[in-house]
C-alpha positions, 0 to 999 in steps of 0.5 A: 345804450343798445346791443345792436349798432347803429342804434335805431328807433323803429318805435319809441316813447319819451319820459322825463325823470329827475337829474341822476346818473345817466348810465345807471338809469339807462341800464335799469330802464333797458332791463325792465324794457327787455323783461316786458318785451322779450317775447316780441320776436326781433325786438332789440331794445335801445335807451337814450338818456339826455341830460337837459337843464333840469331833467333826464329825458329818457327815450325808450324803444328800439328795433322792431322789424314788424311794424304791425306790432308798433302800437302794442309795443308803444303801449307796453313801453309807455307802461314801463316808463310811467310805472311809479314803482319802477321809476322810484327804483330806477332813481334810487339806484341811479341817484340816491344809492350811488353815494353809499356804493363806494362806502360799502365797496370799501367796507366789503373788501374785508372778510364778511361772515354769514352772521353779519347783516348786509345793507341793501337799498330796499332795507330788507335783511340779507346775510351772506350764505356761501360762494360756489363756482362751476364751469358750465358750457359758457365758461366759469361762473361764480355764484354768490348765495344770500339768505333773505327771509322776507322774500316770497308771496307774503313778503317782498316780490322780485321787483322789490329786491331786484335792485338789491341783487344788482347792488350786491353784485357790484359792492359784494361780489366784484371786490372779491374777484381780484386776480389774486383770488383766482381766475376771473368769471364769465358770469356772476350769479346772485341768488336770494333764498328765504332760508339756507338751502343746499345748492342743486337740491329742489326745495319747492316750499322755499322762495328763491330769486336769482339773476346773472351778470357779466362784469364790464369795467367793474360794473355788473351788466344783466345777462338775459336768459 
């Protein structure tokens, strides 16, 4: 998985994980790699996932024009690949959660009201708040806003609920974007808020998380800011 082709590993680290869905695993690893190294000028992340007899072998790295940074980048990559919390989250999304995705997708084709709780991989309480749309410079954007009272400094942090945003993008947002509904968006934004807020109004005392995705083949691909 690479944004620039042909894929090239100027720097790389390798780690093995249990058998799971290769595509979902690669997307999760690439997202965390980019977050850890997005400030490294010229770095272009690449992930290769090979299914061996009893493990998934992950090679994480990519293009790195400045070889003087190789040692530091390798250390950062190793820290990402061997972080226990990240590995658990990757496997949950790539394996344990995949069976429920299809069930949720069929259920969510029906109307869902704001008072109805939604099931997500982390188990946190989530309710749908509203869907908005606008047309900024990059095209049509649909914003799906959810209330998640447990997020915040004393509760769940971003890394604890990131998988939930991706899950809701694929199982809640995409089923509601059929051609019959209206024009298809360039981007989907999933946002979490401790409590209901008015969109566009600053509320510094309310914790909010959000992510943006593009849709390819009914899959949500993280868009990096």
